[in-house]
N, C-alpha and C positions, 0 to 999 in steps of 0.2 A: 894353795891355789888362789890366784888373785881374781878380782871381779871380772876381768876380761876373759879369762879362761872359763870361769863359771858361766858367763853370759853366752859364750859360744856353745857350751854343752846345753844350756837351757833353750836357746833358740833352735838348735838342731833337734832337740827333743820335741819342742812345740811343733815344728814343721812335720816331723815324723807322725805325730798324733793327728795333726790336721789333714795330712795326706791320706791317712787311713780312714778317718771318720768324717772329715769335712765339717761344715758348719751345722749348727742346729741342736746339738746336744745340750743338756743342762750343764751349767758351770760345775756342779758337784761331780758329774761324770768325768769331765775333763780334769778336774782337780785330782780325783782318785787315780786316774791313769798317769797323770803328770808326776804326782808324788811317787807312785810306784816305780816309774821308769827312772826318776832321778835317784831314788834309793838304790836301785839296781846298779847304779854307777858309783855306789858307795859315798854318796853325798849326804850331808846332814840336812834333812828336810823336815820343817815344822809346818803344820797346816793350821789354819784358822787361829792365828796368833793374835791375842788381844793386845791392842796398843791403846793404853789408857789416855784419857784427857785429863789435864790438870786444871782445876778451877779453884781459886782461893786456897791454894795449897792442899786441896783435897783431890785424891785420885779417883776418877770415875772409870771403871772398867768397861762400861758400855760404850766407850768412845768409838774405836775402830777395830776392824778385824782384818789382818793381812791374810790373804788366801794362802800364800806359800812364802816361806823365807828359807833360802838355801845357804847353808854354811854360815848363817848369821851375817851374811854380806849382801845378798841380793833378794829384793822383795819382788814377788810376782803377784800381779793383780789380774786375775782371770776375768774375761768378759766373753759372754756368748750373745753378741748383739750384731745388728746389721751395720751399724755405723758408730765409730767412736765420737764422743762429744767432749766439749771442753770440761764438763763436770767430771768425767772419768780421769782426765789428766790431773785435775785438781785433787781428786781422791789420793792418787799415788803421791803427789807432792806433799800432801798433808801427812801421810804416813811417815 
């Protein structure tokens, strides 16, 4: 399955969850439901994946944490906020 096929499933799942619950829940709640639904579709779903930072050839695991990675191809950064800001886009690009 390619990234476009995965993205369609992911976006459809996100809209389904949003239509059911709307805004305002904690990110951890959305993450649990999202991961469950994607696994029900027989996708490989990893949550809270550590993405290390390298400094002077030393790996620091405290770097970043991807909320969800699907089939080792698509990174999902969940946000439960009123407005996306530039810093949120920067987080995803950094991952």
